[in-house]
N, CA, C and O atoms as a GROMACS GRO file, in nm:
protein
  276
    1MET      N    1   0.085  -0.108   0.007
    1MET     CA    2   0.000  -0.010   0.012
    1MET      C    3   0.106   0.131   0.012
    1MET      O    4   0.202   0.143   0.089
    2ALA      N    5   0.074   0.212  -0.072
    2ALA     CA    6   0.130   0.330  -0.097
    2ALA      C    7   0.096   0.439   0.001
    2ALA      O    8  -0.022   0.458   0.030
    3VAL      N    9   0.199   0.517   0.059
    3VAL     CA   10   0.174   0.610   0.152
    3VAL      C   11   0.203   0.733   0.091
    3VAL      O   12   0.311   0.740   0.033
    4THR      N   13   0.123   0.841   0.091
    4THR     CA   14   0.146   0.972   0.053
    4THR      C   15   0.171   1.064   0.160
    4THR      O   16   0.081   1.089   0.241
    5PRO      N   17   0.295   1.123   0.169
    5PRO     CA   18   0.333   1.199   0.285
    5PRO      C   19   0.272   1.345   0.245
    5PRO      O   20   0.250   1.384   0.131
    6ASP      N   21   0.248   1.419   0.374
    6ASP     CA   22   0.205   1.533   0.365
    6ASP      C   23   0.306   1.640   0.320
    6ASP      O   24   0.426   1.615   0.316
    7LEU      N   25   0.251   1.772   0.283
    7LEU     CA   26   0.336   1.882   0.243
    7LEU      C   27   0.438   1.900   0.333
    7LEU      O   28   0.552   1.907   0.286
    8ALA      N   29   0.419   1.914   0.487
    8ALA     CA   30   0.480   1.942   0.590
    8ALA      C   31   0.593   1.837   0.594
    8ALA      O   32   0.711   1.874   0.593
    9ASP      N   33   0.559   1.709   0.598
    9ASP     CA   34   0.657   1.589   0.579
    9ASP      C   35   0.763   1.625   0.445
    9ASP      O   36   0.883   1.633   0.470
   10LEU      N   37   0.729   1.639   0.348
   10LEU     CA   38   0.789   1.676   0.230
   10LEU      C   39   0.898   1.784   0.264
   10LEU      O   40   1.017   1.756   0.257
   11GLN      N   41   0.859   1.892   0.297
   11GLN     CA   42   0.930   2.007   0.339
   11GLN      C   43   1.020   1.988   0.425
   11GLN      O   44   1.136   2.025   0.406
   12ALA      N   45   0.978   1.926   0.537
   12ALA     CA   46   1.097   1.881   0.637
   12ALA      C   47   1.189   1.813   0.573
   12ALA      O   48   1.302   1.861   0.583
   13THR      N   49   1.177   1.700   0.499
   13THR     CA   50   1.258   1.609   0.433
   13THR      C   51   1.368   1.711   0.346
   13THR      O   52   1.490   1.705   0.366
   14ILE      N   53   1.312   1.792   0.260
   14ILE     CA   54   1.378   1.872   0.170
   14ILE      C   55   1.472   1.965   0.258
   14ILE      O   56   1.587   1.979   0.217
   15ALA      N   57   1.436   2.025   0.364
   15ALA     CA   58   1.526   2.103   0.448
   15ALA      C   59   1.641   2.023   0.507
   15ALA      O   60   1.754   2.070   0.523
   16ARG      N   61   1.605   1.901   0.537
   16ARG     CA   62   1.739   1.811   0.596
   16ARG      C   63   1.814   1.785   0.486
   16ARG      O   64   1.934   1.812   0.492
   17MET      N   65   1.761   1.732   0.372
   17MET     CA   66   1.862   1.718   0.263
   17MET      C   67   1.938   1.850   0.210
   17MET      O   68   2.056   1.848   0.177
   18GLU      N   69   1.874   1.941   0.208
   18GLU     CA   70   1.952   2.077   0.140
   18GLU      C   71   2.060   2.124   0.264
   18GLU      O   72   2.169   2.177   0.241
   19ALA      N   73   2.018   2.099   0.376
   19ALA     CA   74   2.128   2.145   0.484
   19ALA      C   75   2.262   2.048   0.484
   19ALA      O   76   2.379   2.084   0.491
   20ARG      N   77   2.202   1.895   0.471
   20ARG     CA   78   2.313   1.816   0.444
   20ARG      C   79   2.411   1.849   0.328
   20ARG      O   80   2.533   1.856   0.347
   21PHE      N   81   2.352   1.869   0.203
   21PHE     CA   82   2.431   1.887   0.066
   21PHE      C   83   2.491   2.023   0.080
   21PHE      O   84   2.601   2.040   0.028
   22ASP      N   85   2.437   2.120   0.141
   22ASP     CA   86   2.484   2.238   0.150
   22ASP      C   87   2.626   2.231   0.218
   22ASP      O   88   2.714   2.309   0.184
   23THR      N   89   2.642   2.149   0.303
   23THR     CA   90   2.762   2.129   0.375
   23THR      C   91   2.870   2.041   0.331
   23THR      O   92   2.980   2.034   0.387
   24ASP      N   93   2.832   1.970   0.220
   24ASP     CA   94   2.920   1.871   0.166
   24ASP      C   95   2.995   1.949   0.043
   24ASP      O   96   2.931   1.998  -0.051
   25PRO      N   97   3.103   1.955   0.050
   25PRO     CA   98   3.191   2.008  -0.066
   25PRO      C   99   3.174   1.953  -0.209
   25PRO      O  100   3.183   2.021  -0.311
   26ARG      N  101   3.150   1.832  -0.203
   26ARG     CA  102   3.147   1.726  -0.328
   26ARG      C  103   3.011   1.778  -0.385
   26ARG      O  104   2.999   1.756  -0.505
   27ALA      N  105   2.906   1.842  -0.328
   27ALA     CA  106   2.776   1.876  -0.370
   27ALA      C  107   2.772   2.017  -0.420
   27ALA      O  108   2.665   2.057  -0.466
   28ALA      N  109   2.875   2.097  -0.415
   28ALA     CA  110   2.870   2.225  -0.429
   28ALA      C  111   2.812   2.281  -0.567
   28ALA      O  112   2.730   2.372  -0.586
   29SER      N  113   2.879   2.201  -0.654
   29SER     CA  114   2.818   2.251  -0.802
   29SER      C  115   2.703   2.185  -0.834
   29SER      O  116   2.654   2.233  -0.937
   30LEU      N  117   2.634   2.087  -0.785
   30LEU     CA  118   2.504   2.024  -0.803
   30LEU      C  119   2.414   2.111  -0.724
   30LEU      O  120   2.299   2.126  -0.765
   31MET      N  121   2.454   2.174  -0.609
   31MET     CA  122   2.340   2.254  -0.532
   31MET      C  123   2.334   2.389  -0.615
   31MET      O  124   2.231   2.457  -0.615
   32GLY      N  125   2.437   2.421  -0.678
   32GLY     CA  126   2.397   2.535  -0.746
   32GLY      C  127   2.312   2.536  -0.854
   32GLY      O  128   2.237   2.631  -0.878
   33SER      N  129   2.319   2.418  -0.932
   33SER     CA  130   2.226   2.358  -1.014
   33SER      C  131   2.078   2.329  -0.953
   33SER      O  132   1.977   2.368  -1.010
   34TYR      N  133   2.079   2.269  -0.851
   34TYR     CA  134   1.958   2.267  -0.764
   34TYR      C  135   1.884   2.400  -0.754
   34TYR      O  136   1.767   2.423  -0.783
   35ARG      N  137   1.982   2.485  -0.703
   35ARG     CA  138   1.877   2.624  -0.669
   35ARG      C  139   1.840   2.675  -0.804
   35ARG      O  140   1.737   2.741  -0.814
   36ASP      N  141   1.925   2.647  -0.928
   36ASP     CA  142   1.840   2.722  -1.039
   36ASP      C  143   1.725   2.633  -1.083
   36ASP      O  144   1.629   2.683  -1.142
   37LEU      N  145   1.730   2.517  -1.060
   37LEU     CA  146   1.602   2.443  -1.078
   37LEU      C  147   1.482   2.473  -0.979
   37LEU      O  148   1.363   2.470  -1.013
   38CYS      N  149   1.524   2.499  -0.863
   38CYS     CA  150   1.426   2.540  -0.751
   38CYS      C  151   1.350   2.665  -0.806
   38CYS      O  152   1.229   2.675  -0.787
   39ALA      N  153   1.435   2.782  -0.890
   39ALA     CA  154   1.364   2.893  -0.928
   39ALA      C  155   1.286   2.858  -1.048
   39ALA      O  156   1.193   2.935  -1.072
   40ARG      N  157   1.305   2.750  -1.138
   40ARG     CA  158   1.236   2.719  -1.244
   40ARG      C  159   1.105   2.651  -1.184
   40ARG      O  160   1.001   2.673  -1.247
   41PHE      N  161   1.099   2.576  -1.078
   41PHE     CA  162   0.997   2.504  -1.023
   41PHE      C  163   0.887   2.596  -0.984
   41PHE      O  164   0.766   2.587  -1.003
   42GLU      N  165   0.959   2.685  -0.925
   42GLU     CA  166   0.872   2.812  -0.845
   42GLU      C  167   0.786   2.888  -0.958
   42GLU      O  168   0.668   2.921  -0.944
   43THR      N  169   0.869   2.911  -1.078
   43THR     CA  170   0.767   2.983  -1.192
   43THR      C  171   0.694   2.897  -1.276
   43THR      O  172   0.591   2.941  -1.328
   44ASP      N  173   0.739   2.755  -1.301
   44ASP     CA  174   0.663   2.677  -1.383
   44ASP      C  175   0.546   2.592  -1.328
   44ASP      O  176   0.457   2.546  -1.401
   45LEU      N  177   0.553   2.574  -1.192
   45LEU     CA  178   0.463   2.479  -1.122
   45LEU      C  179   0.369   2.590  -1.023
   45LEU      O  180   0.415   2.700  -0.995
   46ALA      N  181   0.255   2.553  -0.983
   46ALA     CA  182   0.155   2.636  -0.937
   46ALA      C  183   0.103   2.554  -0.812
   46ALA      O  184   0.055   2.623  -0.722
   47ASP      N  185   0.105   2.441  -0.795
   47ASP     CA  186   0.090   2.360  -0.674
   47ASP      C  187   0.189   2.318  -0.582
   47ASP      O  188   0.268   2.227  -0.610
   48PRO      N  189   0.190   2.384  -0.461
   48PRO     CA  190   0.305   2.358  -0.358
   48PRO      C  191   0.366   2.212  -0.350
   48PRO      O  192   0.486   2.187  -0.356
   49ARG      N  193   0.279   2.131  -0.339
   49ARG     CA  194   0.310   2.000  -0.354
   49ARG      C  195   0.386   1.941  -0.477
   49ARG      O  196   0.483   1.867  -0.462
   50ASP      N  197   0.340   1.976  -0.595
   50ASP     CA  198   0.431   1.950  -0.721
   50ASP      C  199   0.568   2.032  -0.698
   50ASP      O  200   0.668   1.973  -0.741
   51ILE      N  201   0.586   2.136  -0.648
   51ILE     CA  202   0.710   2.212  -0.616
   51ILE      C  203   0.776   2.121  -0.529
   51ILE      O  204   0.894   2.094  -0.550
   52ALA      N  205   0.711   2.070  -0.431
   52ALA     CA  206   0.787   1.989  -0.342
   52ALA      C  207   0.849   1.890  -0.377
   52ALA      O  208   0.966   1.865  -0.349
   53MET      N  209   0.760   1.809  -0.455
   53MET     CA  210   0.805   1.692  -0.518
   53MET      C  211   0.927   1.678  -0.613
   53MET      O  212   1.016   1.594  -0.622
   54SER      N  213   0.901   1.783  -0.674
   54SER     CA  214   1.034   1.809  -0.792
   54SER      C  215   1.150   1.850  -0.722
   54SER      O  216   1.254   1.791  -0.756
   55ARG      N  217   1.158   1.936  -0.633
   55ARG     CA  218   1.278   1.966  -0.550
   55ARG      C  219   1.327   1.850  -0.466
   55ARG      O  220   1.446   1.835  -0.437
   56ALA      N  221   1.215   1.757  -0.424
   56ALA     CA  222   1.267   1.623  -0.347
   56ALA      C  223   1.343   1.526  -0.457
   56ALA      O  224   1.440   1.455  -0.429
   57ALA      N  225   1.286   1.534  -0.573
   57ALA     CA  226   1.330   1.429  -0.666
   57ALA      C  227   1.473   1.511  -0.718
   57ALA      O  228   1.569   1.436  -0.736
   58ALA      N  229   1.493   1.644  -0.741
   58ALA     CA  230   1.633   1.669  -0.753
   58ALA      C  231   1.723   1.650  -0.673
   58ALA      O  232   1.834   1.618  -0.715
   59LEU      N  233   1.697   1.666  -0.530
   59LEU     CA  234   1.787   1.630  -0.415
   59LEU      C  235   1.803   1.463  -0.420
   59LEU      O  236   1.909   1.420  -0.376
   60MET      N  237   1.722   1.382  -0.462
   60MET     CA  238   1.761   1.252  -0.458
   60MET      C  239   1.855   1.225  -0.594
   60MET      O  240   1.929   1.127  -0.596
   61MET      N  241   1.851   1.288  -0.672
   61MET     CA  242   1.956   1.287  -0.789
   61MET      C  243   2.093   1.329  -0.743
   61MET      O  244   2.196   1.279  -0.789
   62ILE      N  245   2.091   1.429  -0.642
   62ILE     CA  246   2.208   1.476  -0.604
   62ILE      C  247   2.260   1.373  -0.518
   62ILE      O  248   2.382   1.362  -0.529
   63LYS      N  249   2.201   1.284  -0.426
   63LYS     CA  250   2.203   1.199  -0.339
   63LYS      C  251   2.282   1.056  -0.420
   63LYS      O  252   2.382   0.992  -0.387
   64TYR      N  253   2.203   1.044  -0.522
   64TYR     CA  254   2.257   0.932  -0.597
   64TYR      C  255   2.385   0.959  -0.683
   64TYR      O  256   2.452   0.864  -0.725
   65GLN      N  257   2.418   1.086  -0.709
   65GLN     CA  258   2.549   1.110  -0.777
   65GLN      C  259   2.667   1.111  -0.652
   65GLN      O  260   2.781   1.069  -0.673
   66LEU      N  261   2.629   1.158  -0.536
   66LEU     CA  262   2.740   1.143  -0.429
   66LEU      C  263   2.766   1.011  -0.402
   66LEU      O  264   2.880   0.971  -0.379
   67GLU      N  265   2.649   0.926  -0.402
   67GLU     CA  266   2.683   0.783  -0.364
   67GLU      C  267   2.746   0.711  -0.467
   67GLU      O  268   2.803   0.605  -0.438
   68GLU      N  269   2.745   0.755  -0.594
   68GLU     CA  270   2.837   0.684  -0.700
   68GLU      C  271   2.964   0.729  -0.717
   68GLU      O  272   3.043   0.665  -0.786
   69ASN      N  273   2.998   0.846  -0.654
   69ASN     CA  274   3.137   0.905  -0.665
   69ASN      C  275   3.209   0.884  -0.538
   69ASN      O  276   3.324   0.924  -0.525
   0.00000   0.00000   0.00000
């Protein structure tokens, strides 16, 4: 059975991941691109949940890249 996290849970997870990657020197350039994407998400998407899901997905890509290297 799928679990749908609420917006507050998503935002808390995003904040934790951003804080973690902002302090990791290996993620510096990726976080720059992430910030650019966040600005795009804000202008292209209207629903706060869609924005949060997009941000979370981008952060998961950063996590994946760091684990691969």
